[in-house]
N, CA, C, O and the ligand as a Tripos MOL2 file, in Angstrom:
@<TRIPOS>MOLECULE
protein
  309   307    78     0     0
PROTEIN
NO_CHARGES

@<TRIPOS>ATOM
      1 N           2.0510   19.5820    0.8890 N.3       1 MET1
      2 CA          3.3240   19.7270    1.6180 C.3       1 MET1
      3 C           4.3230   18.7250    1.0610 C.2       1 MET1
      4 O           4.0240   17.5410    0.9050 O.2       1 MET1
      5 N           5.4830   19.2150    0.7720 N.am      2 THR2
      6 CA          6.5040   18.3310    0.2150 C.3       2 THR2
      7 C           7.6490   18.1970    1.2030 C.2       2 THR2
      8 O           7.8820   19.0590    2.0500 O.2       2 THR2
      9 N           8.3300   17.1180    1.0650 N.am      3 TYR3
     10 CA          9.4600   16.8520    1.9400 C.3       3 TYR3
     11 C          10.7190   16.7290    1.0940 C.2       3 TYR3
     12 O          10.6800   16.2090   -0.0210 O.2       3 TYR3
     13 N          11.8070   17.2000    1.6190 N.am      4 PRO4
     14 CA         13.0580   17.0720    0.8570 C.3       4 PRO4
     15 C          13.4250   15.5950    0.7380 C.2       4 PRO4
     16 O          13.1190   14.7870    1.6140 O.2       4 PRO4
     17 N          14.0820   15.2690   -0.3600 N.am      5 PRO5
     18 CA         14.4900   13.8690   -0.5130 C.3       5 PRO5
     19 C          15.4710   13.4750    0.5800 C.2       5 PRO5
     20 O          16.5940   13.9740    0.6540 O.2       5 PRO5
     21 N          15.0180   12.5810    1.4070 N.am      6 ALA6
     22 CA         15.8620   12.1460    2.5110 C.3       6 ALA6
     23 C          16.3690   10.7390    2.2410 C.2       6 ALA6
     24 O          15.6830    9.9370    1.6070 O.2       6 ALA6
     25 N          17.5190   10.4520    2.7030 N.am      7 PRO7
     26 CA         18.0090    9.0810    2.5350 C.3       7 PRO7
     27 C          17.1260    8.1110    3.3110 C.2       7 PRO7
     28 O          16.6950    8.4010    4.4270 O.2       7 PRO7
     29 N          16.8700    6.9850    2.7200 N.am      8 SER8
     30 CA         16.0260    5.9840    3.3490 C.3       8 SER8
     31 C          16.8670    4.7770    3.7390 C.2       8 SER8
     32 O          16.9330    3.7910    3.0050 O.2       8 SER8
     33 N          17.4890    4.8590    4.8610 N.am      9 PRO9
     34 CA         18.3210    3.7300    5.2720 C.3       9 PRO9
     35 C          17.4720    2.5040    5.5780 C.2       9 PRO9
     36 O          16.4650    2.5930    6.2790 O.2       9 PRO9
     37 N          17.8750    1.3960    5.0630 N.am     10 ARG10
     38 CA         17.1780    0.1410    5.3420 C.3      10 ARG10
     39 C          18.1000   -0.7050    6.1980 C.2      10 ARG10
     40 O          18.9730   -1.4100    5.6900 O.2      10 ARG10
     41 N          17.8960   -0.6260    7.4930 N.am     11 PRO11
     42 CA         18.8260   -1.3410    8.3780 C.3      11 PRO11
     43 C          18.7350   -2.8460    8.1660 C.2      11 PRO11
     44 O          17.6390   -3.4030    8.0990 O.2      11 PRO11
     45 N          19.8590   -3.4870    8.0630 N.am     12 PRO12
     46 CA         19.8350   -4.9450    7.9170 C.3      12 PRO12
     47 C          19.3910   -5.6370    9.1950 C.2      12 PRO12
     48 O          18.9650   -6.7920    9.1730 O.2      12 PRO12
     49 N          19.4950   -4.9220   10.3040 N.am     13 SER13
     50 CA         19.0390   -5.5010   11.5580 C.3      13 SER13
     51 C          18.3140   -4.4360   12.3580 C.2      13 SER13
     52 O          18.4960   -3.2430   12.1170 O.2      13 SER13
     53 N          17.4930   -4.8580   13.3100 N.am     14 CYS14
     54 CA         16.6750   -3.9390   14.0860 C.3      14 CYS14
     55 C          17.5340   -2.9900   14.9100 C.2      14 CYS14
     56 O          18.4270   -3.4340   15.6320 O.2      14 CYS14
     57 N          17.2730   -1.6730   14.8090 N.am     15 PRO15
     58 CA         18.0430   -0.7160   15.6130 C.3      15 PRO15
     59 C          17.8280   -0.9020   17.1080 C.2      15 PRO15
     60 O          18.6690   -0.4930   17.9080 O.2      15 PRO15
     61 N          16.7130   -1.5130   17.4940 N.am     16 ARG16
     62 CA         16.4010   -1.6600   18.9100 C.3      16 ARG16
     63 C          16.9920   -2.9490   19.4880 C.2      16 ARG16
     64 O          17.6820   -2.9310   20.5070 O.2      16 ARG16
     65 N          16.7040   -4.0670   18.8130 N.am     17 CYS17
     66 CA         17.0970   -5.3420   19.3930 C.3      17 CYS17
     67 C          18.0180   -6.1410   18.4860 C.2      17 CYS17
     68 O          18.3860   -7.2710   18.8060 O.2      17 CYS17
     69 N          18.3940   -5.5480   17.3430 N.am     18 THR18
     70 CA         19.2680   -6.1820   16.3550 C.3      18 THR18
     71 C          18.6880   -7.4810   15.8070 C.2      18 THR18
     72 O          19.4220   -8.3390   15.3150 O.2      18 THR18
     73 N          17.3640   -7.6210   15.8970 N.am     19 GLY19
     74 CA         16.7080   -8.7870   15.3080 C.3      19 GLY19
     75 C          16.6370   -8.6480   13.8000 C.2      19 GLY19
     76 O          16.9160   -7.5730   13.2700 O.2      19 GLY19
     77 N          16.2730   -9.7010   13.1030 N.am     20 PRO20
     78 CA         16.1770   -9.6620   11.6420 C.3      20 PRO20
     79 C          15.0040   -8.8090   11.1830 C.2      20 PRO20
     80 O          13.9140   -8.8700   11.7520 O.2      20 PRO20
     81 N          15.2450   -8.0110   10.1410 N.am     21 MET21
     82 CA         14.2020   -7.1490    9.6030 C.3      21 MET21
     83 C          13.5280   -7.8240    8.4110 C.2      21 MET21
     84 O          14.1860   -8.4580    7.5860 O.2      21 MET21
     85 N          12.2140   -7.6780    8.3350 N.am     22 ALA22
     86 CA         11.4630   -8.1750    7.1840 C.3      22 ALA22
     87 C          10.7230   -6.9960    6.5750 C.2      22 ALA22
     88 O          10.4670   -5.9990    7.2490 O.2      22 ALA22
     89 N          10.3820   -7.1110    5.3090 N.am     23 GLY23
     90 CA          9.7180   -6.0080    4.6420 C.3      23 GLY23
     91 C           8.3790   -6.4180    4.0760 C.2      23 GLY23
     92 O           8.1700   -7.5780    3.7220 O.2      23 GLY23
     93 N           7.4800   -5.4670    3.9940 N.am     24 TYR24
     94 CA          6.2130   -5.6920    3.3090 C.3      24 TYR24
     95 C           5.7090   -4.3680    2.7680 C.2      24 TYR24
     96 O           6.2550   -3.3130    3.0900 O.2      24 TYR24
     97 N           4.6780   -4.4190    1.9530 N.am     25 GLN25
     98 CA          4.1410   -3.2200    1.3270 C.3      25 GLN25
     99 C           2.8590   -2.8260    2.0480 C.2      25 GLN25
    100 O           1.9400   -3.6300    2.2000 O.2      25 GLN25
    101 N           2.8180   -1.5630    2.4930 N.am     26 ARG26
    102 CA          1.6210   -1.0350    3.1150 C.3      26 ARG26
    103 C           1.2510    0.2310    2.3720 C.2      26 ARG26
    104 O           2.0140    1.1960    2.3710 O.2      26 ARG26
    105 N           0.0720    0.2370    1.7310 N.am     27 ALA27
    106 CA         -0.3710    1.3940    0.9470 C.3      27 ALA27
    107 C           0.6920    1.7620   -0.0810 C.2      27 ALA27
    108 O           1.0200    2.9360   -0.2590 O.2      27 ALA27
    109 N           1.2260    0.7480   -0.7550 N.am     28 ASP28
    110 CA          2.2340    0.9250   -1.7940 C.3      28 ASP28
    111 C           3.5240    1.5200   -1.2510 C.2      28 ASP28
    112 O           4.3350    2.0410   -2.0180 O.2      28 ASP28
    113 N           3.7230    1.4500    0.0430 N.am     29 VAL29
    114 CA          4.9360    1.9740    0.6480 C.3      29 VAL29
    115 C           5.6870    0.8100    1.2810 C.2      29 VAL29
    116 O           5.1160    0.0370    2.0500 O.2      29 VAL29
    117 N           6.9650    0.6900    0.9540 N.am     30 PRO30
    118 CA          7.7290   -0.3890    1.5720 C.3      30 PRO30
    119 C           7.9730   -0.1090    3.0470 C.2      30 PRO30
    120 O           8.5030    0.9450    3.4020 O.2      30 PRO30
    121 N           7.5960   -1.0300    3.8910 N.am     31 VAL31
    122 CA          7.7610   -0.8890    5.3250 C.3      31 VAL31
    123 C           8.6120   -2.0470    5.8250 C.2      31 VAL31
    124 O           8.4430   -3.1920    5.4060 O.2      31 VAL31
    125 N           9.5200   -1.7260    6.7200 N.am     32 GLN32
    126 CA         10.3500   -2.7700    7.3020 C.3      32 GLN32
    127 C           9.9600   -2.9390    8.7620 C.2      32 GLN32
    128 O           9.7210   -1.9620    9.4710 O.2      32 GLN32
    129 N           9.9000   -4.1650    9.1920 N.am     33 TYR33
    130 CA          9.5770   -4.4060   10.5920 C.3      33 TYR33
    131 C          10.4790   -5.4970   11.1350 C.2      33 TYR33
    132 O          11.0220   -6.3190   10.3970 O.2      33 TYR33
    133 N          10.6160   -5.4740   12.4460 N.am     34 CYS34
    134 CA         11.4840   -6.4260   13.1220 C.3      34 CYS34
    135 C          10.6770   -7.6800   13.4560 C.2      34 CYS34
    136 O           9.6010   -7.6050   14.0490 O.2      34 CYS34
    137 N          11.2120   -8.8150   13.0680 N.am     35 GLU35
    138 CA         10.5170  -10.0710   13.3370 C.3      35 GLU35
    139 C          10.6060  -10.4600   14.8090 C.2      35 GLU35
    140 O           9.8440  -11.3100   15.2690 O.2      35 GLU35
    141 N          11.5140   -9.8580   15.5420 N.am     36 ARG36
    142 CA         11.6990  -10.2340   16.9430 C.3      36 ARG36
    143 C          10.8540   -9.3700   17.8710 C.2      36 ARG36
    144 O          10.1130   -9.8980   18.7010 O.2      36 ARG36
    145 N          10.9580   -8.0220   17.7390 N.am     37 CYS37
    146 CA         10.2370   -7.1300   18.6530 C.3      37 CYS37
    147 C           9.0680   -6.4430   17.9490 C.2      37 CYS37
    148 O           8.3730   -5.6350   18.5640 O.2      37 CYS37
    149 N           8.8390   -6.7510   16.6700 N.am     38 THR38
    150 CA          7.7610   -6.1850   15.8530 C.3      38 THR38
    151 C           7.8400   -4.6640   15.7580 C.2      38 THR38
    152 O           6.8340   -4.0040   15.4980 O.2      38 THR38
    153 N           9.0210   -4.1100   15.9660 N.am     39 GLY39
    154 CA          9.1990   -2.6820   15.7570 C.3      39 GLY39
    155 C           9.1360   -2.3790   14.2690 C.2      39 GLY39
    156 O           9.6000   -3.1720   13.4490 O.2      39 GLY39
    157 N           8.5660   -1.2360   13.9210 N.am     40 VAL40
    158 CA          8.4070   -0.8610   12.5200 C.3      40 VAL40
    159 C           9.3870    0.2460   12.2000 C.2      40 VAL40
    160 O           9.5750    1.1800   12.9800 O.2      40 VAL40
    161 N          10.0140    0.1250   11.0300 N.am     41 PHE41
    162 CA         10.9810    1.1180   10.5990 C.3      41 PHE41
    163 C          10.5490    1.6630    9.2550 C.2      41 PHE41
    164 O          10.4330    0.9160    8.2840 O.2      41 PHE41
    165 N          10.3070    2.9770    9.1940 N.am     42 LEU42
    166 CA          9.9850    3.6140    7.9240 C.3      42 LEU42
    167 C          10.3520    5.0760    8.0130 C.2      42 LEU42
    168 O          10.4110    5.6430    9.1040 O.2      42 LEU42
    169 N          10.6010    5.6920    6.8640 N.am     43 ASP43
    170 CA         10.9890    7.0980    6.8720 C.3      43 ASP43
    171 C           9.7530    7.9870    6.9130 C.2      43 ASP43
    172 O           8.6240    7.5070    6.8080 O.2      43 ASP43
    173 N           9.9840    9.2910    7.0660 N.am     44 LEU44
    174 CA          8.8790   10.2230    7.2520 C.3      44 LEU44
    175 C           7.9680   10.2590    6.0370 C.2      44 LEU44
    176 O           6.7460   10.2790    6.1830 O.2      44 LEU44
    177 N           8.5370   10.2680    4.8500 N.am     45 ALA45
    178 CA          7.7190   10.3200    3.6360 C.3      45 ALA45
    179 C           6.8130    9.0980    3.5500 C.2      45 ALA45
    180 O           5.6510    9.2090    3.1570 O.2      45 ALA45
    181 N           7.3360    7.9430    3.9140 N.am     46 ALA46
    182 CA          6.5350    6.7210    3.8790 C.3      46 ALA46
    183 C           5.4170    6.8010    4.9080 C.2      46 ALA46
    184 O           4.2900    6.3910    4.6300 O.2      46 ALA46
    185 N           5.7110    7.3150    6.0770 N.am     47 LEU47
    186 CA          4.6920    7.4420    7.1190 C.3      47 LEU47
    187 C           3.5770    8.3760    6.6700 C.2      47 LEU47
    188 O           2.3950    8.0670    6.8240 O.2      47 LEU47
    189 N           3.9650    9.5270    6.1100 N.am     48 GLU48
    190 CA          2.9620   10.4890    5.6470 C.3      48 GLU48
    191 C           2.0950    9.8800    4.5490 C.2      48 GLU48
    192 O           0.8890   10.1190    4.4970 O.2      48 GLU48
    193 N           2.7070    9.1020    3.6840 N.am     49 ARG49
    194 CA          1.9700    8.4660    2.5830 C.3      49 ARG49
    195 C           0.9420    7.4810    3.1430 C.2      49 ARG49
    196 O          -0.2060    7.4600    2.6990 O.2      49 ARG49
    197 N           1.3460    6.6860    4.0960 N.am     50 ILE50
    198 CA          0.4430    5.6920    4.6720 C.3      50 ILE50
    199 C          -0.7130    6.3810    5.3910 C.2      50 ILE50
    200 O          -1.8690    5.9810    5.2480 O.2      50 ILE50
    201 N          -0.3960    7.4160    6.1620 N.am     51 VAL51
    202 CA         -1.4440    8.1300    6.8930 C.3      51 VAL51
    203 C          -2.4450    8.7410    5.9290 C.2      51 VAL51
    204 O          -3.6510    8.6810    6.1680 O.2      51 VAL51
    205 N          -1.9570    9.3330    4.8360 N.am     52 ALA52
    206 CA         -2.8420    9.9680    3.8660 C.3      52 ALA52
    207 C          -3.7370    8.9370    3.1910 C.2      52 ALA52
    208 O          -4.9350    9.1620    3.0250 O.2      52 ALA52
    209 N          -3.1560    7.8080    2.8030 N.am     53 VAL53
    210 CA         -3.9310    6.7740    2.1120 C.3      53 VAL53
    211 C          -4.9830    6.1870    3.0480 C.2      53 VAL53
    212 O          -6.1260    5.9680    2.6460 O.2      53 VAL53
    213 N          -4.5980    5.9350    4.2860 N.am     54 GLU54
    214 CA         -5.5370    5.3190    5.2210 C.3      54 GLU54
    215 C          -6.6340    6.3020    5.6090 C.2      54 GLU54
    216 O          -7.7780    5.8990    5.8200 O.2      54 GLU54
    217 N          -6.2990    7.5840    5.7060 N.am     55 ALA55
    218 CA         -7.3180    8.5850    6.0110 C.3      55 ALA55
    219 C          -8.3200    8.6960    4.8790 C.2      55 ALA55
    220 O          -9.5190    8.8380    5.1160 O.2      55 ALA55
    221 N          -7.8310    8.6330    3.6470 N.am     56 ALA56
    222 CA         -8.7190    8.6830    2.4930 C.3      56 ALA56
    223 C          -9.6160    7.4570    2.4610 C.2      56 ALA56
    224 O         -10.7930    7.5530    2.1140 O.2      56 ALA56
    225 N          -9.0700    6.3180    2.8170 N.am     57 ALA57
    226 CA         -9.8540    5.0820    2.8160 C.3      57 ALA57
    227 C         -10.9380    5.1500    3.8940 C.2      57 ALA57
    228 O         -12.0490    4.6610    3.6910 O.2      57 ALA57
    229 N         -10.6140    5.7540    5.0380 N.am     58 ARG58
    230 CA        -11.5950    5.8530    6.1230 C.3      58 ARG58
    231 C         -12.7570    6.7560    5.7350 C.2      58 ARG58
    232 O         -13.9080    6.4480    6.0460 O.2      58 ARG58
    233 N         -12.4740    7.8670    5.0580 N.am     59 THR59
    234 CA        -13.5430    8.7900    4.6990 C.3      59 THR59
    235 C         -14.3780    8.2420    3.5540 C.2      59 THR59
    236 O         -15.5500    8.5930    3.4190 O.2      59 THR59
    237 N         -13.7890    7.3830    2.7260 N.am     60 ALA60
    238 CA        -14.5100    6.8400    1.5820 C.3      60 ALA60
    239 C         -15.3220    5.6150    1.9640 C.2      60 ALA60
    240 O         -16.3250    5.3100    1.3180 O.2      60 ALA60
    241 N         -14.9050    4.9140    2.9980 N.am     61 ALA61
    242 CA        -15.5590    3.6560    3.3410 C.3      61 ALA61
    243 C         -17.0400    3.8150    3.6910 C.2      61 ALA61
    244 O         -17.8550    3.0440    3.1850 O.2      61 ALA61
    245 N         -17.4290    4.7890    4.5390 N.am     62 PRO62
    246 CA        -18.8480    4.9070    4.8910 C.3      62 PRO62
    247 C         -19.7310    5.1470    3.6700 C.2      62 PRO62
    248 O         -20.8600    4.6590    3.6170 O.2      62 PRO62
    249 N         -19.2220    5.8990    2.6830 N.am     63 GLN63
    250 CA        -20.0180    6.1650    1.4930 C.3      63 GLN63
    251 C         -20.2210    4.8990    0.6750 C.2      63 GLN63
    252 O         -21.2890    4.6820    0.1030 O.2      63 GLN63
    253 N         -19.1870    4.0650    0.6230 N.am     64 LEU64
    254 CA        -19.2960    2.8310   -0.1390 C.3      64 LEU64
    255 C         -20.2520    1.8700    0.5460 C.2      64 LEU64
    256 O         -20.9790    1.1280   -0.1150 O.2      64 LEU64
    257 N         -20.2490    1.8870    1.8890 N.am     65 ALA65
    258 CA        -21.0620    0.9240    2.6170 C.3      65 ALA65
    259 C         -22.4860    1.4380    2.8190 C.2      65 ALA65
    260 O         -23.3640    0.6920    3.2530 O.2      65 ALA65
    261 N         -22.7120    2.7210    2.5020 N.am     66 HIS66
    262 CA        -23.9950    3.3260    2.7850 C.3      66 HIS66
    263 C         -24.9300    3.1560    1.5950 C.2      66 HIS66
    264 O         -24.6990    3.7470    0.5400 O.2      66 HIS66
    265 N         -25.9650    2.3710    1.7490 N.am     67 HIS67
    266 CA        -26.9090    2.1630    0.6690 C.3      67 HIS67
    267 C         -28.3250    2.4340    1.1410 C.2      67 HIS67
    268 O         -29.2750    1.8070    0.6750 O.2      67 HIS67
    269 N         -28.4610    3.3680    2.0650 N.am     68 ALA68
    270 CA        -29.7890    3.6840    2.5760 C.3      68 ALA68
    271 C         -30.6000    4.4020    1.4940 C.2      68 ALA68
    272 O         -30.0320    5.1350    0.6840 O.2      68 ALA68
    273 N         -31.8890    4.2040    1.4730 N.am     69 PRO69
    274 CA        -32.7110    4.9000    0.4810 C.3      69 PRO69
    275 C         -32.7410    6.3960    0.7550 C.2      69 PRO69
    276 O         -32.4600    6.8420    1.8680 O.2      69 PRO69
    277 N         -33.0790    7.1490   -0.2550 N.am     70 HIS70
    278 CA        -33.1320    8.5930   -0.0960 C.3      70 HIS70
    279 C         -34.4190    8.9800    0.6320 C.2      70 HIS70
    280 O         -35.5300    8.7520    0.1540 O.2      70 HIS70
    281 N         -34.2240    9.5630    1.7870 N.am     71 GLY71
    282 CA        -35.3790   10.0150    2.5520 C.3      71 GLY71
    283 C         -36.0930    8.8400    3.2270 C.2      71 GLY71
    284 O         -35.7280    7.6800    3.0420 O.2      71 GLY71
    285 N         -37.1180    9.1720    4.0130 N.am     72 PRO72
    286 CA        -37.8600    8.1110    4.7110 C.3      72 PRO72
    287 C         -38.6650    7.2650    3.7370 C.2      72 PRO72
    288 O         -39.1820    7.7600    2.7360 O.2      72 PRO72
    289 N         -38.7580    5.9970    4.0490 N.am     73 VAL73
    290 CA        -39.5280    5.1040    3.2100 C.3      73 VAL73
    291 C         -41.0020    5.2040    3.5960 C.2      73 VAL73
    292 O         -41.3300    5.0200    4.7680 O.2      73 VAL73
    293 N         -41.9050    5.4900    2.6490 N.am     74 PRO74
    294 CA        -43.3420    5.6090    3.0060 C.3      74 PRO74
    295 C         -43.8880    4.2510    3.4360 C.2      74 PRO74
    296 O         -43.4920    3.2130    2.9060 O.2      74 PRO74
    297 N         -44.7930    4.2730    4.3950 N.am     75 PRO75
    298 CA        -45.3860    2.9980    4.8490 C.3      75 PRO75
    299 C         -46.2420    2.3650    3.7580 C.2      75 PRO75
    300 O         -46.8810    3.0520    2.9610 O.2      75 PRO75
    301 N         -46.2360    1.0640    3.7500 N.am     76 ARG76
    302 CA        -47.0460    0.3500    2.7500 C.3      76 ARG76
    303 C         -48.2480   -0.3000    3.4350 C.2      76 ARG76
    304 O         -48.1010   -0.9320    4.4810 O.2      76 ARG76
    305 N         -49.4030   -0.1510    2.8630 N.am     77 PHE77
    306 CA        -50.6140   -0.7090    3.4320 C.3      77 PHE77
    307 C         -51.0880   -1.9360    2.6560 C.2      77 PHE77
    308 O         -52.1050   -2.5340    3.0070 O.2      77 PHE77
    309 ZN         13.6650   -5.5090   17.0850 Zn       78 ZN78
@<TRIPOS>BOND
     1     1     2 1
     2     2     3 1
     3     3     4 2
     4     3     5 am
     5     5     6 1
     6     6     7 1
     7     7     8 2
     8     7     9 am
     9     9    10 1
    10    10    11 1
    11    11    12 2
    12    11    13 am
    13    13    14 1
    14    14    15 1
    15    15    16 2
    16    15    17 am
    17    17    18 1
    18    18    19 1
    19    19    20 2
    20    19    21 am
    21    21    22 1
    22    22    23 1
    23    23    24 2
    24    23    25 am
    25    25    26 1
    26    26    27 1
    27    27    28 2
    28    27    29 am
    29    29    30 1
    30    30    31 1
    31    31    32 2
    32    31    33 am
    33    33    34 1
    34    34    35 1
    35    35    36 2
    36    35    37 am
    37    37    38 1
    38    38    39 1
    39    39    40 2
    40    39    41 am
    41    41    42 1
    42    42    43 1
    43    43    44 2
    44    43    45 am
    45    45    46 1
    46    46    47 1
    47    47    48 2
    48    47    49 am
    49    49    50 1
    50    50    51 1
    51    51    52 2
    52    51    53 am
    53    53    54 1
    54    54    55 1
    55    55    56 2
    56    55    57 am
    57    57    58 1
    58    58    59 1
    59    59    60 2
    60    59    61 am
    61    61    62 1
    62    62    63 1
    63    63    64 2
    64    63    65 am
    65    65    66 1
    66    66    67 1
    67    67    68 2
    68    67    69 am
    69    69    70 1
    70    70    71 1
    71    71    72 2
    72    71    73 am
    73    73    74 1
    74    74    75 1
    75    75    76 2
    76    75    77 am
    77    77    78 1
    78    78    79 1
    79    79    80 2
    80    79    81 am
    81    81    82 1
    82    82    83 1
    83    83    84 2
    84    83    85 am
    85    85    86 1
    86    86    87 1
    87    87    88 2
    88    87    89 am
    89    89    90 1
    90    90    91 1
    91    91    92 2
    92    91    93 am
    93    93    94 1
    94    94    95 1
    95    95    96 2
    96    95    97 am
    97    97    98 1
    98    98    99 1
    99    99   100 2
   100    99   101 am
   101   101   102 1
   102   102   103 1
   103   103   104 2
   104   103   105 am
   105   105   106 1
   106   106   107 1
   107   107   108 2
   108   107   109 am
   109   109   110 1
   110   110   111 1
   111   111   112 2
   112   111   113 am
   113   113   114 1
   114   114   115 1
   115   115   116 2
   116   115   117 am
   117   117   118 1
   118   118   119 1
   119   119   120 2
   120   119   121 am
   121   121   122 1
   122   122   123 1
   123   123   124 2
   124   123   125 am
   125   125   126 1
   126   126   127 1
   127   127   128 2
   128   127   129 am
   129   129   130 1
   130   130   131 1
   131   131   132 2
   132   131   133 am
   133   133   134 1
   134   134   135 1
   135   135   136 2
   136   135   137 am
   137   137   138 1
   138   138   139 1
   139   139   140 2
   140   139   141 am
   141   141   142 1
   142   142   143 1
   143   143   144 2
   144   143   145 am
   145   145   146 1
   146   146   147 1
   147   147   148 2
   148   147   149 am
   149   149   150 1
   150   150   151 1
   151   151   152 2
   152   151   153 am
   153   153   154 1
   154   154   155 1
   155   155   156 2
   156   155   157 am
   157   157   158 1
   158   158   159 1
   159   159   160 2
   160   159   161 am
   161   161   162 1
   162   162   163 1
   163   163   164 2
   164   163   165 am
   165   165   166 1
   166   166   167 1
   167   167   168 2
   168   167   169 am
   169   169   170 1
   170   170   171 1
   171   171   172 2
   172   171   173 am
   173   173   174 1
   174   174   175 1
   175   175   176 2
   176   175   177 am
   177   177   178 1
   178   178   179 1
   179   179   180 2
   180   179   181 am
   181   181   182 1
   182   182   183 1
   183   183   184 2
   184   183   185 am
   185   185   186 1
   186   186   187 1
   187   187   188 2
   188   187   189 am
   189   189   190 1
   190   190   191 1
   191   191   192 2
   192   191   193 am
   193   193   194 1
   194   194   195 1
   195   195   196 2
   196   195   197 am
   197   197   198 1
   198   198   199 1
   199   199   200 2
   200   199   201 am
   201   201   202 1
   202   202   203 1
   203   203   204 2
   204   203   205 am
   205   205   206 1
   206   206   207 1
   207   207   208 2
   208   207   209 am
   209   209   210 1
   210   210   211 1
   211   211   212 2
   212   211   213 am
   213   213   214 1
   214   214   215 1
   215   215   216 2
   216   215   217 am
   217   217   218 1
   218   218   219 1
   219   219   220 2
   220   219   221 am
   221   221   222 1
   222   222   223 1
   223   223   224 2
   224   223   225 am
   225   225   226 1
   226   226   227 1
   227   227   228 2
   228   227   229 am
   229   229   230 1
   230   230   231 1
   231   231   232 2
   232   231   233 am
   233   233   234 1
   234   234   235 1
   235   235   236 2
   236   235   237 am
   237   237   238 1
   238   238   239 1
   239   239   240 2
   240   239   241 am
   241   241   242 1
   242   242   243 1
   243   243   244 2
   244   243   245 am
   245   245   246 1
   246   246   247 1
   247   247   248 2
   248   247   249 am
   249   249   250 1
   250   250   251 1
   251   251   252 2
   252   251   253 am
   253   253   254 1
   254   254   255 1
   255   255   256 2
   256   255   257 am
   257   257   258 1
   258   258   259 1
   259   259   260 2
   260   259   261 am
   261   261   262 1
   262   262   263 1
   263   263   264 2
   264   263   265 am
   265   265   266 1
   266   266   267 1
   267   267   268 2
   268   267   269 am
   269   269   270 1
   270   270   271 1
   271   271   272 2
   272   271   273 am
   273   273   274 1
   274   274   275 1
   275   275   276 2
   276   275   277 am
   277   277   278 1
   278   278   279 1
   279   279   280 2
   280   279   281 am
   281   281   282 1
   282   282   283 1
   283   283   284 2
   284   283   285 am
   285   285   286 1
   286   286   287 1
   287   287   288 2
   288   287   289 am
   289   289   290 1
   290   290   291 1
   291   291   292 2
   292   291   293 am
   293   293   294 1
   294   294   295 1
   295   295   296 2
   296   295   297 am
   297   297   298 1
   298   298   299 1
   299   299   300 2
   300   299   301 am
   301   301   302 1
   302   302   303 1
   303   303   304 2
   304   303   305 am
   305   305   306 1
   306   306   307 1
   307   307   308 2
@<TRIPOS>SUBSTRUCTURE
     1 MET1         2 RESIDUE 1 A MET
     2 THR2         6 RESIDUE 1 A THR
     3 TYR3        10 RESIDUE 1 A TYR
     4 PRO4        14 RESIDUE 1 A PRO
     5 PRO5        18 RESIDUE 1 A PRO
     6 ALA6        22 RESIDUE 1 A ALA
     7 PRO7        26 RESIDUE 1 A PRO
     8 SER8        30 RESIDUE 1 A SER
     9 PRO9        34 RESIDUE 1 A PRO
    10 ARG10       38 RESIDUE 1 A ARG
    11 PRO11       42 RESIDUE 1 A PRO
    12 PRO12       46 RESIDUE 1 A PRO
    13 SER13       50 RESIDUE 1 A SER
    14 CYS14       54 RESIDUE 1 A CYS
    15 PRO15       58 RESIDUE 1 A PRO
    16 ARG16       62 RESIDUE 1 A ARG
    17 CYS17       66 RESIDUE 1 A CYS
    18 THR18       70 RESIDUE 1 A THR
    19 GLY19       74 RESIDUE 1 A GLY
    20 PRO20       78 RESIDUE 1 A PRO
    21 MET21       82 RESIDUE 1 A MET
    22 ALA22       86 RESIDUE 1 A ALA
    23 GLY23       90 RESIDUE 1 A GLY
    24 TYR24       94 RESIDUE 1 A TYR
    25 GLN25       98 RESIDUE 1 A GLN
    26 ARG26      102 RESIDUE 1 A ARG
    27 ALA27      106 RESIDUE 1 A ALA
    28 ASP28      110 RESIDUE 1 A ASP
    29 VAL29      114 RESIDUE 1 A VAL
    30 PRO30      118 RESIDUE 1 A PRO
    31 VAL31      122 RESIDUE 1 A VAL
    32 GLN32      126 RESIDUE 1 A GLN
    33 TYR33      130 RESIDUE 1 A TYR
    34 CYS34      134 RESIDUE 1 A CYS
    35 GLU35      138 RESIDUE 1 A GLU
    36 ARG36      142 RESIDUE 1 A ARG
    37 CYS37      146 RESIDUE 1 A CYS
    38 THR38      150 RESIDUE 1 A THR
    39 GLY39      154 RESIDUE 1 A GLY
    40 VAL40      158 RESIDUE 1 A VAL
    41 PHE41      162 RESIDUE 1 A PHE
    42 LEU42      166 RESIDUE 1 A LEU
    43 ASP43      170 RESIDUE 1 A ASP
    44 LEU44      174 RESIDUE 1 A LEU
    45 ALA45      178 RESIDUE 1 A ALA
    46 ALA46      182 RESIDUE 1 A ALA
    47 LEU47      186 RESIDUE 1 A LEU
    48 GLU48      190 RESIDUE 1 A GLU
    49 ARG49      194 RESIDUE 1 A ARG
    50 ILE50      198 RESIDUE 1 A ILE
    51 VAL51      202 RESIDUE 1 A VAL
    52 ALA52      206 RESIDUE 1 A ALA
    53 VAL53      210 RESIDUE 1 A VAL
    54 GLU54      214 RESIDUE 1 A GLU
    55 ALA55      218 RESIDUE 1 A ALA
    56 ALA56      222 RESIDUE 1 A ALA
    57 ALA57      226 RESIDUE 1 A ALA
    58 ARG58      230 RESIDUE 1 A ARG
    59 THR59      234 RESIDUE 1 A THR
    60 ALA60      238 RESIDUE 1 A ALA
    61 ALA61      242 RESIDUE 1 A ALA
    62 PRO62      246 RESIDUE 1 A PRO
    63 GLN63      250 RESIDUE 1 A GLN
    64 LEU64      254 RESIDUE 1 A LEU
    65 ALA65      258 RESIDUE 1 A ALA
    66 HIS66      262 RESIDUE 1 A HIS
    67 HIS67      266 RESIDUE 1 A HIS
    68 ALA68      270 RESIDUE 1 A ALA
    69 PRO69      274 RESIDUE 1 A PRO
    70 HIS70      278 RESIDUE 1 A HIS
    71 GLY71      282 RESIDUE 1 A GLY
    72 PRO72      286 RESIDUE 1 A PRO
    73 VAL73      290 RESIDUE 1 A VAL
    74 PRO74      294 RESIDUE 1 A PRO
    75 PRO75      298 RESIDUE 1 A PRO
    76 ARG76      302 RESIDUE 1 A ARG
    77 PHE77      306 RESIDUE 1 A PHE
    78 ZN78       309 GROUP 0 **** ****
């Protein structure tokens, strides 16, 4: 699914409380958040990107952490 190129306004101040906005990178997507009310500001494409990356990481994590042997381990006498 593709999204039309939308303008990505980067508000210099928080739309909610007019506090100062700070930026950081989440899943290679620039995200802006308010230092005062911790509100997060990002466009739809950025949100979809983050959700997709985090969903992929969640499905891949159990496989990486799973090191169980194949099948039941026979008892040793
Ligand atoms: Zn705010």
